[in-house]
All heavy atoms as a GROMACS GRO file, in nm:
protein
  429
    1MET      N    1   0.085  -0.115   0.000
    1MET     CA    2   0.002  -0.001  -0.001
    1MET      C    3   0.092   0.123   0.001
    1MET      O    4   0.183   0.132   0.075
    1MET     CB    5  -0.087  -0.003   0.123
    1MET     CG    6  -0.186   0.109   0.129
    1MET     SD    7  -0.294   0.106   0.275
    1MET     CE    8  -0.374  -0.049   0.263
    2THR      N    9   0.063   0.214  -0.085
    2THR     CA   10   0.144   0.336  -0.096
    2THR      C   11   0.066   0.456  -0.050
    2THR      O   12  -0.060   0.451  -0.040
    2THR     CB   13   0.192   0.360  -0.237
    2THR    OG1   14   0.078   0.377  -0.322
    2THR    CG2   15   0.278   0.245  -0.288
    3PHE      N   16   0.134   0.564  -0.020
    3PHE     CA   17   0.069   0.686   0.020
    3PHE      C   18   0.132   0.802  -0.054
    3PHE      O   19   0.242   0.791  -0.106
    3PHE     CB   20   0.076   0.709   0.174
    3PHE     CG   21   0.217   0.730   0.225
    3PHE    CD1   22   0.269   0.856   0.240
    3PHE    CD2   23   0.300   0.620   0.250
    3PHE    CE1   24   0.400   0.875   0.282
    3PHE    CE2   25   0.429   0.636   0.295
    3PHE     CZ   26   0.479   0.768   0.312
    4THR      N   27   0.062   0.913  -0.056
    4THR     CA   28   0.112   1.033  -0.126
    4THR      C   29   0.226   1.097  -0.045
    4THR      O   30   0.203   1.130   0.074
    4THR     CB   31  -0.004   1.133  -0.146
    4THR    OG1   32  -0.109   1.068  -0.219
    4THR    CG2   33   0.047   1.255  -0.226
    5SER      N   34   0.340   1.113  -0.103
    5SER     CA   35   0.455   1.171  -0.034
    5SER      C   36   0.421   1.310   0.019
    5SER      O   37   0.366   1.394  -0.053
    5SER     CB   38   0.570   1.183  -0.130
    5SER     OG   39   0.684   1.243  -0.068
    6GLY      N   40   0.453   1.330   0.144
    6GLY     CA   41   0.429   1.459   0.208
    6GLY      C   42   0.288   1.477   0.260
    6GLY      O   43   0.258   1.581   0.325
    7ASP      N   44   0.199   1.386   0.237
    7ASP     CA   45   0.062   1.396   0.284
    7ASP      C   46   0.040   1.313   0.410
    7ASP      O   47   0.021   1.195   0.407
    7ASP     CB   48  -0.033   1.346   0.171
    7ASP     CG   49  -0.180   1.369   0.201
    7ASP    OD1   50  -0.217   1.391   0.316
    7ASP    OD2   51  -0.263   1.364   0.106
    8VAL      N   52   0.050   1.384   0.522
    8VAL     CA   53   0.044   1.319   0.651
    8VAL      C   54  -0.092   1.249   0.670
    8VAL      O   55  -0.098   1.136   0.728
    8VAL     CB   56   0.071   1.418   0.764
    8VAL    CG1   57   0.055   1.353   0.901
    8VAL    CG2   58   0.211   1.481   0.747
    9GLU      N   59  -0.196   1.311   0.628
    9GLU     CA   60  -0.330   1.253   0.645
    9GLU      C   61  -0.342   1.125   0.565
    9GLU      O   62  -0.401   1.027   0.612
    9GLU     CB   63  -0.441   1.351   0.604
    9GLU     CG   64  -0.460   1.462   0.707
    9GLU     CD   65  -0.508   1.410   0.840
    9GLU    OE1   66  -0.595   1.329   0.846
    9GLU    OE2   67  -0.448   1.456   0.945
   10ASP      N   68  -0.292   1.124   0.443
   10ASP     CA   69  -0.294   1.006   0.361
   10ASP      C   70  -0.217   0.893   0.426
   10ASP      O   71  -0.266   0.774   0.435
   10ASP     CB   72  -0.242   1.032   0.222
   10ASP     CG   73  -0.264   0.917   0.125
   10ASP    OD1   74  -0.370   0.851   0.134
   10ASP    OD2   75  -0.177   0.895   0.039
   11LEU      N   76  -0.100   0.923   0.480
   11LEU     CA   77  -0.018   0.823   0.547
   11LEU      C   78  -0.097   0.770   0.668
   11LEU      O   79  -0.100   0.647   0.690
   11LEU     CB   80   0.115   0.882   0.591
   11LEU     CG   81   0.202   0.794   0.677
   11LEU    CD1   82   0.236   0.663   0.607
   11LEU    CD2   83   0.327   0.868   0.719
   12LYS      N   84  -0.153   0.857   0.749
   12LYS     CA   85  -0.232   0.814   0.869
   12LYS      C   86  -0.345   0.724   0.828
   12LYS      O   87  -0.364   0.618   0.886
   12LYS     CB   88  -0.286   0.936   0.940
   12LYS     CG   89  -0.367   0.903   1.065
   12LYS     CD   90  -0.440   1.021   1.120
   12LYS     CE   91  -0.562   1.036   1.036
   12LYS     NZ   92  -0.677   1.101   1.084
   13ASP      N   93  -0.418   0.762   0.718
   13ASP     CA   94  -0.530   0.678   0.673
   13ASP      C   95  -0.485   0.536   0.631
   13ASP      O   96  -0.551   0.440   0.661
   13ASP     CB   97  -0.601   0.745   0.560
   13ASP     CG   98  -0.677   0.872   0.601
   13ASP    OD1   99  -0.703   0.888   0.721
   13ASP    OD2  100  -0.710   0.950   0.511
   14LYS      N  101  -0.369   0.533   0.563
   14LYS     CA  102  -0.318   0.401   0.518
   14LYS      C  103  -0.275   0.314   0.637
   14LYS      O  104  -0.298   0.196   0.638
   14LYS     CB  105  -0.204   0.422   0.421
   14LYS     CG  106  -0.237   0.501   0.292
   14LYS     CD  107  -0.334   0.424   0.209
   14LYS     CE  108  -0.391   0.495   0.088
   14LYS     NZ  109  -0.318   0.576   0.006
   15ILE      N  110  -0.211   0.378   0.734
   15ILE     CA  111  -0.172   0.301   0.854
   15ILE      C  112  -0.292   0.245   0.926
   15ILE      O  113  -0.299   0.130   0.967
   15ILE     CB  114  -0.087   0.388   0.948
   15ILE    CG1  115   0.048   0.418   0.881
   15ILE    CG2  116  -0.067   0.324   1.083
   15ILE    CD1  117   0.129   0.521   0.956
   16VAL      N  118  -0.396   0.329   0.941
   16VAL     CA  119  -0.521   0.281   1.008
   16VAL      C  120  -0.581   0.164   0.930
   16VAL      O  121  -0.624   0.062   0.990
   16VAL     CB  122  -0.620   0.398   1.021
   16VAL    CG1  123  -0.757   0.350   1.067
   16VAL    CG2  124  -0.569   0.503   1.124
   17LYS      N  125  -0.587   0.179   0.796
   17LYS     CA  126  -0.645   0.068   0.713
   17LYS      C  127  -0.563  -0.056   0.730
   17LYS      O  128  -0.618  -0.169   0.735
   17LYS     CB  129  -0.644   0.110   0.569
   17LYS     CG  130  -0.754   0.210   0.537
   17LYS     CD  131  -0.756   0.247   0.389
   17LYS     CE  132  -0.858   0.353   0.361
   17LYS     NZ  133  -0.860   0.398   0.221
   18MET      N  134  -0.430  -0.047   0.741
   18MET     CA  135  -0.346  -0.166   0.759
   18MET      C  136  -0.381  -0.238   0.889
   18MET      O  137  -0.387  -0.361   0.893
   18MET     CB  138  -0.199  -0.128   0.757
   18MET     CG  139  -0.149  -0.102   0.619
   18MET     SD  140   0.027  -0.053   0.609
   18MET     CE  141   0.102  -0.137   0.745
   19PHE      N  142  -0.405  -0.164   0.994
   19PHE     CA  143  -0.433  -0.225   1.122
   19PHE      C  144  -0.573  -0.281   1.127
   19PHE      O  145  -0.602  -0.373   1.205
   19PHE     CB  146  -0.412  -0.127   1.241
   19PHE     CG  147  -0.266  -0.113   1.277
   19PHE    CD1  148  -0.194  -0.003   1.242
   19PHE    CD2  149  -0.203  -0.216   1.343
   19PHE    CE1  150  -0.060   0.010   1.271
   19PHE    CE2  151  -0.062  -0.204   1.374
   19PHE     CZ  152   0.005  -0.090   1.338
   20GLU      N  153  -0.666  -0.225   1.048
   20GLU     CA  154  -0.804  -0.271   1.050
   20GLU      C  155  -0.823  -0.392   0.956
   20GLU      O  156  -0.922  -0.460   0.964
   20GLU     CB  157  -0.895  -0.159   1.008
   20GLU     CG  158  -0.908  -0.052   1.114
   20GLU     CD  159  -0.988   0.067   1.066
   20GLU    OE1  160  -1.013   0.078   0.942
   20GLU    OE2  161  -1.023   0.152   1.153
   21HIS      N  162  -0.733  -0.410   0.864
   21HIS     CA  163  -0.745  -0.514   0.758
   21HIS      C  164  -0.691  -0.648   0.809
   21HIS      O  165  -0.581  -0.655   0.862
   21HIS     CB  166  -0.665  -0.468   0.633
   21HIS     CG  167  -0.680  -0.560   0.521
   21HIS    ND1  168  -0.619  -0.682   0.510
   21HIS    CD2  169  -0.749  -0.547   0.401
   21HIS    CE1  170  -0.649  -0.738   0.398
   21HIS    NE2  171  -0.727  -0.657   0.329
   22GLU      N  172  -0.768  -0.755   0.784
   22GLU     CA  173  -0.715  -0.885   0.816
   22GLU      C  174  -0.634  -0.937   0.696
   22GLU      O  175  -0.679  -0.932   0.582
   22GLU     CB  176  -0.831  -0.983   0.842
   22GLU     CG  177  -0.892  -0.966   0.977
   22GLU     CD  178  -0.983  -1.080   1.015
   22GLU    OE1  179  -0.949  -1.196   0.977
   22GLU    OE2  180  -1.085  -1.055   1.078
   23PHE      N  181  -0.517  -0.980   0.727
   23PHE     CA  182  -0.427  -1.031   0.622
   23PHE      C  183  -0.444  -1.180   0.600
   23PHE      O  184  -0.459  -1.253   0.695
   23PHE     CB  185  -0.280  -1.000   0.656
   23PHE     CG  186  -0.247  -0.855   0.654
   23PHE    CD1  187  -0.240  -0.782   0.770
   23PHE    CD2  188  -0.219  -0.793   0.534
   23PHE    CE1  189  -0.208  -0.647   0.764
   23PHE    CE2  190  -0.184  -0.661   0.527
   23PHE     CZ  191  -0.180  -0.584   0.646
   24ASP      N  192  -0.440  -1.221   0.476
   24ASP     CA  193  -0.443  -1.360   0.435
   24ASP      C  194  -0.297  -1.405   0.425
   24ASP      O  195  -0.236  -1.400   0.316
   24ASP     CB  196  -0.518  -1.380   0.310
   24ASP     CG  197  -0.530  -1.526   0.268
   24ASP    OD1  198  -0.470  -1.613   0.333
   24ASP    OD2  199  -0.599  -1.554   0.166
   25TYR      N  200  -0.237  -1.444   0.538
   25TYR     CA  201  -0.097  -1.474   0.541
   25TYR      C  202  -0.059  -1.590   0.446
   25TYR      O  203   0.051  -1.590   0.390
   25TYR     CB  204  -0.049  -1.503   0.684
   25TYR     CG  205  -0.058  -1.381   0.770
   25TYR    CD1  206  -0.157  -1.364   0.863
   25TYR    CD2  207   0.037  -1.280   0.758
   25TYR    CE1  208  -0.167  -1.250   0.940
   25TYR    CE2  209   0.033  -1.166   0.834
   25TYR     CZ  210  -0.069  -1.152   0.928
   25TYR     OH  211  -0.073  -1.038   1.003
   26ASP      N  212  -0.147  -1.686   0.428
   26ASP     CA  213  -0.118  -1.798   0.339
   26ASP      C  214  -0.103  -1.748   0.194
   26ASP      O  215  -0.015  -1.787   0.120
   26ASP     CB  216  -0.226  -1.904   0.349
   26ASP     CG  217  -0.224  -1.980   0.480
   26ASP    OD1  218  -0.110  -1.991   0.541
   26ASP    OD2  219  -0.326  -2.026   0.526
   27ALA      N  220  -0.195  -1.658   0.154
   27ALA     CA  221  -0.188  -1.605   0.021
   27ALA      C  222  -0.068  -1.515   0.000
   27ALA      O  223  -0.003  -1.523  -0.106
   27ALA     CB  224  -0.314  -1.522  -0.008
   28ILE      N  225  -0.033  -1.441   0.103
   28ILE     CA  226   0.086  -1.356   0.095
   28ILE      C  227   0.212  -1.441   0.075
   28ILE      O  228   0.299  -1.414  -0.005
   28ILE     CB  229   0.097  -1.266   0.220
   28ILE    CG1  230  -0.017  -1.161   0.219
   28ILE    CG2  231   0.233  -1.194   0.224
   28ILE    CD1  232  -0.031  -1.087   0.347
   29ALA      N  233   0.221  -1.550   0.156
   29ALA     CA  234   0.338  -1.639   0.150
   29ALA      C  235   0.342  -1.706   0.016
   29ALA      O  236   0.451  -1.716  -0.049
   29ALA     CB  237   0.328  -1.743   0.260
   30LYS      N  238   0.228  -1.753  -0.036
   30LYS     CA  239   0.225  -1.820  -0.165
   30LYS      C  240   0.273  -1.725  -0.276
   30LYS      O  241   0.353  -1.762  -0.361
   30LYS     CB  242   0.086  -1.871  -0.193
   30LYS     CG  243   0.076  -1.945  -0.324
   30LYS     CD  244  -0.067  -1.993  -0.352
   30LYS     CE  245  -0.075  -2.059  -0.486
   30LYS     NZ  246  -0.211  -2.088  -0.527
   31ASN      N  247   0.222  -1.601  -0.270
   31ASN     CA  248   0.261  -1.503  -0.372
   31ASN      C  249   0.411  -1.474  -0.363
   31ASN      O  250   0.475  -1.464  -0.468
   31ASN     CB  251   0.181  -1.375  -0.349
   31ASN     CG  252   0.205  -1.272  -0.456
   31ASN    OD1  253   0.306  -1.265  -0.515
   31ASN    ND2  254   0.105  -1.186  -0.479
   32ALA      N  255   0.465  -1.462  -0.244
   32ALA     CA  256   0.608  -1.436  -0.230
   32ALA      C  257   0.689  -1.553  -0.285
   32ALA      O  258   0.790  -1.530  -0.351
   32ALA     CB  259   0.640  -1.412  -0.085
   33ILE      N  260   0.650  -1.672  -0.260
   33ILE     CA  261   0.721  -1.787  -0.308
   33ILE      C  262   0.716  -1.792  -0.460
   33ILE      O  263   0.819  -1.817  -0.523
   33ILE     CB  264   0.664  -1.921  -0.249
   33ILE    CG1  265   0.695  -1.926  -0.102
   33ILE    CG2  266   0.712  -2.041  -0.326
   33ILE    CD1  267   0.620  -2.037  -0.024
   34GLU      N  268   0.601  -1.765  -0.517
   34GLU     CA  269   0.588  -1.762  -0.666
   34GLU      C  270   0.673  -1.652  -0.729
   34GLU      O  271   0.732  -1.672  -0.833
   34GLU     CB  272   0.443  -1.743  -0.704
   34GLU     CG  273   0.357  -1.864  -0.677
   34GLU     CD  274   0.208  -1.837  -0.699
   34GLU    OE1  275   0.173  -1.722  -0.738
   34GLU    OE2  276   0.128  -1.929  -0.679
   35ARG      N  277   0.685  -1.538  -0.664
   35ARG     CA  278   0.756  -1.424  -0.721
   35ARG      C  279   0.905  -1.431  -0.695
   35ARG      O  280   0.987  -1.386  -0.775
   35ARG     CB  281   0.701  -1.296  -0.664
   35ARG     CG  282   0.561  -1.264  -0.713
   35ARG     CD  283   0.511  -1.138  -0.654
   35ARG     NE  284   0.590  -1.020  -0.709
   35ARG     CZ  285   0.577  -0.896  -0.673
   35ARG    NH1  286   0.491  -0.868  -0.582
   35ARG    NH2  287   0.648  -0.802  -0.725
   36TYR      N  288   0.948  -1.482  -0.582
   36TYR     CA  289   1.088  -1.469  -0.541
   36TYR      C  290   1.161  -1.603  -0.524
   36TYR      O  291   1.273  -1.601  -0.474
   36TYR     CB  292   1.095  -1.388  -0.413
   36TYR     CG  293   1.036  -1.253  -0.425
   36TYR    CD1  294   0.917  -1.218  -0.359
   36TYR    CD2  295   1.087  -1.156  -0.511
   36TYR    CE1  296   0.860  -1.097  -0.374
   36TYR    CE2  297   1.032  -1.034  -0.524
   36TYR     CZ  298   0.917  -1.000  -0.455
   36TYR     OH  299   0.857  -0.878  -0.473
   37SER      N  300   1.101  -1.710  -0.566
   37SER     CA  301   1.171  -1.839  -0.551
   37SER      C  302   1.285  -1.845  -0.655
   37SER      O  303   1.293  -1.766  -0.749
   37SER     CB  304   1.075  -1.955  -0.580
   37SER     OG  305   1.036  -1.953  -0.717
   38SER      N  306   1.376  -1.938  -0.631
   38SER     CA  307   1.489  -1.950  -0.725
   38SER      C  308   1.438  -1.991  -0.865
   38SER      O  309   1.493  -1.948  -0.964
   38SER     CB  310   1.586  -2.056  -0.672
   38SER     OG  311   1.525  -2.180  -0.655
   39GLU      N  312   1.326  -2.066  -0.871
   39GLU     CA  313   1.275  -2.102  -1.002
   39GLU      C  314   1.219  -1.981  -1.073
   39GLU      O  315   1.238  -1.962  -1.192
   39GLU     CB  316   1.161  -2.209  -0.986
   39GLU     CG  317   1.210  -2.345  -0.940
   39GLU     CD  318   1.222  -2.352  -0.788
   39GLU    OE1  319   1.180  -2.256  -0.714
   39GLU    OE2  320   1.276  -2.453  -0.742
   40ALA      N  321   1.150  -1.892  -1.001
   40ALA     CA  322   1.096  -1.772  -1.062
   40ALA      C  323   1.207  -1.680  -1.105
   40ALA      O  324   1.203  -1.621  -1.214
   40ALA     CB  325   1.004  -1.701  -0.962
   41TYR      N  326   1.311  -1.669  -1.028
   41TYR     CA  327   1.428  -1.588  -1.062
   41TYR      C  328   1.493  -1.641  -1.191
   41TYR      O  329   1.528  -1.567  -1.279
   41TYR     CB  330   1.523  -1.582  -0.946
   41TYR     CG  331   1.644  -1.493  -0.972
   41TYR    CD1  332   1.628  -1.355  -0.972
   41TYR    CD2  333   1.770  -1.546  -0.994
   41TYR    CE1  334   1.735  -1.271  -0.994
   41TYR    CE2  335   1.878  -1.461  -1.011
   41TYR     CZ  336   1.859  -1.326  -1.015
   41TYR     OH  337   1.966  -1.245  -1.035
   42TYR      N  338   1.508  -1.773  -1.194
   42TYR     CA  339   1.568  -1.839  -1.313
   42TYR      C  340   1.486  -1.807  -1.437
   42TYR      O  341   1.540  -1.774  -1.542
   42TYR     CB  342   1.578  -1.989  -1.290
   42TYR     CG  343   1.623  -2.065  -1.410
   42TYR    CD1  344   1.757  -2.068  -1.446
   42TYR    CD2  345   1.532  -2.138  -1.489
   42TYR    CE1  346   1.795  -2.139  -1.558
   42TYR    CE2  347   1.571  -2.204  -1.599
   42TYR     CZ  348   1.705  -2.208  -1.634
   42TYR     OH  349   1.743  -2.276  -1.746
   43GLU      N  350   1.353  -1.822  -1.427
   43GLU     CA  351   1.269  -1.794  -1.543
   43GLU      C  352   1.279  -1.650  -1.591
   43GLU      O  353   1.285  -1.619  -1.710
   43GLU     CB  354   1.122  -1.825  -1.511
   43GLU     CG  355   1.091  -1.970  -1.491
   43GLU     CD  356   1.118  -2.054  -1.612
   43GLU    OE1  357   1.090  -2.003  -1.727
   43GLU    OE2  358   1.164  -2.165  -1.601
   44LYS      N  359   1.292  -1.552  -1.498
   44LYS     CA  360   1.312  -1.415  -1.533
   44LYS      C  361   1.444  -1.397  -1.602
   44LYS      O  362   1.454  -1.319  -1.704
   44LYS     CB  363   1.299  -1.324  -1.409
   44LYS     CG  364   1.164  -1.314  -1.352
   44LYS     CD  365   1.165  -1.229  -1.228
   44LYS     CE  366   1.025  -1.232  -1.162
   44LYS     NZ  367   1.024  -1.160  -1.035
   45LEU      N  368   1.549  -1.459  -1.558
   45LEU     CA  369   1.679  -1.446  -1.621
   45LEU      C  370   1.678  -1.500  -1.763
   45LEU      O  371   1.733  -1.442  -1.855
   45LEU     CB  372   1.783  -1.522  -1.538
   45LEU     CG  373   1.836  -1.449  -1.418
   45LEU    CD1  374   1.935  -1.538  -1.340
   45LEU    CD2  375   1.908  -1.319  -1.458
   46ILE      N  376   1.614  -1.618  -1.778
   46ILE     CA  377   1.606  -1.679  -1.911
   46ILE      C  378   1.529  -1.586  -2.008
   46ILE      O  379   1.575  -1.564  -2.120
   46ILE     CB  380   1.538  -1.816  -1.901
   46ILE    CG1  381   1.623  -1.913  -1.825
   46ILE    CG2  382   1.506  -1.874  -2.042
   46ILE    CD1  383   1.764  -1.940  -1.881
   47LYS      N  384   1.416  -1.531  -1.965
   47LYS     CA  385   1.344  -1.438  -2.049
   47LYS      C  386   1.426  -1.319  -2.085
   47LYS      O  387   1.427  -1.268  -2.197
   47LYS     CB  388   1.213  -1.394  -1.978
   47LYS     CG  389   1.110  -1.502  -1.974
   47LYS     CD  390   0.981  -1.449  -1.908
   47LYS     CE  391   0.881  -1.558  -1.892
   47LYS     NZ  392   0.761  -1.510  -1.820
   48TYR      N  393   1.500  -1.268  -1.987
   48TYR     CA  394   1.583  -1.149  -2.010
   48TYR      C  395   1.690  -1.179  -2.116
   48TYR      O  396   1.709  -1.099  -2.208
   48TYR     CB  397   1.649  -1.106  -1.877
   48TYR     CG  398   1.744  -0.990  -1.894
   48TYR    CD1  399   1.698  -0.861  -1.905
   48TYR    CD2  400   1.881  -1.010  -1.896
   48TYR    CE1  401   1.784  -0.753  -1.923
   48TYR    CE2  402   1.971  -0.908  -1.912
   48TYR     CZ  403   1.924  -0.776  -1.926
   48TYR     OH  404   2.007  -0.672  -1.938
   49TYR      N  405   1.760  -1.287  -2.100
   49TYR     CA  406   1.871  -1.319  -2.193
   49TYR      C  407   1.823  -1.362  -2.329
   49TYR      O  408   1.892  -1.347  -2.429
   49TYR     CB  409   1.966  -1.423  -2.132
   49TYR     CG  410   2.055  -1.360  -2.027
   49TYR    CD1  411   2.039  -1.397  -1.892
   49TYR    CD2  412   2.148  -1.264  -2.062
   49TYR    CE1  413   2.118  -1.335  -1.793
   49TYR    CE2  414   2.227  -1.205  -1.963
   49TYR     CZ  415   2.214  -1.243  -1.830
   49TYR     OH  416   2.289  -1.187  -1.735
   50LYS      N  417   1.704  -1.422  -2.339
   50LYS     CA  418   1.651  -1.461  -2.468
   50LYS      C  419   1.590  -1.341  -2.542
   50LYS      O  420   1.573  -1.346  -2.662
   50LYS     CB  421   1.543  -1.570  -2.455
   50LYS     CG  422   1.605  -1.703  -2.423
   50LYS     CD  423   1.495  -1.809  -2.421
   50LYS     CE  424   1.560  -1.948  -2.400
   50LYS     NZ  425   1.458  -2.055  -2.403
   51GLY      N  426   1.563  -1.238  -2.466
   51GLY     CA  427   1.508  -1.114  -2.529
   51GLY      C  428   1.366  -1.114  -2.533
   51GLY      O  429   1.274  -1.085  -2.574
   0.00000   0.00000   0.00000
């Protein structure tokens, strides 16, 4: 979640929303594994070098 730089009210609102929101930790972990696993990194490298 991002906030507008220099906007204290926006930052405050985002912090409040974060504390009020229930996180789906299983989904967050699954997404992180899919994005940052060694297999995902390898696939990104292959795509990069193949063009």
